N, C-alpha and C positions, 0 to 999 in steps of 0.2 A: 794798717790792718783794721778791720771794722770790729765793733763790739760784738760779743756773742749774742745769738738770738735770745729773746725773752723765753721763759719757760713755755708760755702758750704757743709762741711761734715754733719753738723746737718740737713741741708735741704735734703741731699741725704738719711740720715738715716730715717728722717720723711717720705719721699716718699716711701722708702722700707717698713717701718712698715705699712704705710697706705695700700700698695699693699698686704701685708701679711694679714692684717685685712680684707680687701675686699674679699680676696679669702678664708681665713680660718675661719672667724667668722660667716658668714651667717648660716651655718648648726648648729653651736653651739647655736645660738639664736633660731633656729627653735625647738630645743629640749626642750626649757624652756617654762614653762607656767607662765605668769605674768611678771611683770617688773623687775625681779631679774637681777642685773647687771652681765655683763660678767667679769670674773676675768682675768686680764692681769698682768703678772709678767715681769718686765723689768729692765735692768741694770741701775745703776746710771748715766752712760754716756748718757742715753736717757731721763734724768729727764725733760728736756725742750721739747723735740720732742714728747714724747709719749702722754702726755695729749692733745696736739694739734692734733695729729693723731687720737686719740680716739674720740675727739669731731667732727672732720671732718667726720669720719666714721659714727657716730651716725646721724649727720646732713644730710648725703647723702641719707637717706631713711626713710620714715615715719614708725613709729612703731618699729624702732630698739631700743633694750634695752640700758640703760646706760652702760658705761664701767668703771669698778673700776680698776685703775692702781696702782699696788704696785711696788714701786721703791726701789731697794736696790742693794747691791753688788751681782754679779752673784754667788759668793762663799757662800752667805747666802741664796739666793733664791733657788738654785739648790737642796740643802738638804731638804728644805721645800717641794718642789715638789716631790722629791724622797720618802719623808715620807707620801705623800698622800694629801698635801695641794691642794685644788681645784683650778685649773687654766685652763681657756679655751685657753689661748695662753701664751707661755713662750718664751721670747726673751733673748738670752744670749750675753754677750760681749766677752766671752772667749771660744774658741773652745774646751778646755779641759772639760768644763762643759756641752757641748752639748749632750754627750752620757750618 
């Protein structure tokens, strides 16, 4: 297991994830009826940054649904998504799993 990211890197990752969520999730939320949470799969390296980014996204606009963040190793998340696990946003830590 790798060392946790430096505070600067964690802040940059949180900013990047927030930007992706701001651009990528609004249309996902529009397709839902009711308060069902948006599903976000993220790598363990973002375990601290993702919940904060999700909360910031939700707090940025009235009526936004909650975000359910699933944190695990990319090598475990990617096969779940490939098998059809419902995810509105998938963030990977390893380029090999992006495709």
